[in-house]
C-alpha distance (Angstrom), angle and dihedral (degrees) to the residues before:
residue distance angle dihedral
M1 . . .
E2 3.79 . .
A3 3.83 117.7 .
S4 3.77 116.8 -122.5
N5 3.74 122.5 -149.3
N6 3.87 87.2 -121.5
Q7 3.75 90.6 60.6
L8 3.82 113.7 129.4
L9 3.79 115.9 -127.4
R10 3.88 129.1 -161.9
I11 3.77 120.4 -134.5
Q12 3.83 97.0 -96.1
V13 3.89 89.5 57.2
V14 3.83 89.8 44.7
S15 3.81 89.3 50.8
N16 3.81 91.6 51.0
L17 3.79 92.7 45.3
T18 3.78 94.7 50.9
S19 3.84 99.5 30.2
L20 3.81 88.2 -127.9
A21 3.80 124.0 132.0
K22 3.81 116.1 -110.5
S23 3.81 88.8 -117.2
T24 3.84 92.3 54.1
I25 3.79 90.1 49.2
N26 3.73 90.7 51.9
L27 3.82 91.7 46.2
W28 3.82 92.7 47.4
V29 3.86 91.9 49.9
T30 3.80 88.4 53.5
K31 3.81 91.7 49.9
G32 3.79 93.3 44.5
K33 3.84 93.8 -114.3
F34 3.79 95.2 114.5
P35 3.84 130.8 45.8
K36 3.85 114.9 -87.6
P37 3.73 115.5 -111.2
L38 3.82 125.2 -125.1
M39 3.81 109.8 -111.5
L40 3.82 107.5 -136.7
S41 3.84 89.7 176.9
P42 3.71 136.0 -13.8
T43 3.79 91.0 -80.4
V44 3.83 102.9 28.8
K45 3.76 119.9 76.3
V46 3.79 125.3 171.3
W47 3.86 138.3 179.4
R48 3.86 126.9 -142.4
L49 3.85 111.2 -116.8
Q50 3.76 92.4 -129.7
Q51 3.77 93.1 53.9
L52 3.84 89.4 54.2
L53 3.80 93.3 45.6
D54 3.85 88.9 52.9
F55 3.79 89.5 49.5
I56 3.78 93.3 50.5
D57 3.88 91.6 47.8
E58 3.83 89.0 51.1
Q59 3.80 90.6 51.1
V60 3.79 92.1 51.2
K61 3.82 91.6 48.1
E62 3.85 91.8 52.1
A63 3.82 91.7 46.5
T64 3.87 94.9 54.0
């Protein structure tokens, strides 16, 4: 199955994709340094793949 850029990712996959710890992701979301997740329920949060790819691209641009 081919992944779509609209695919929704749980925090463990986001952590693997970005190489950031889950605690860092949650802290950065609170500080506005990381994209906000969509809340599917009170306990389930997900991120759109495209939103994360855009974030990663921006981080690379700022670092170079």
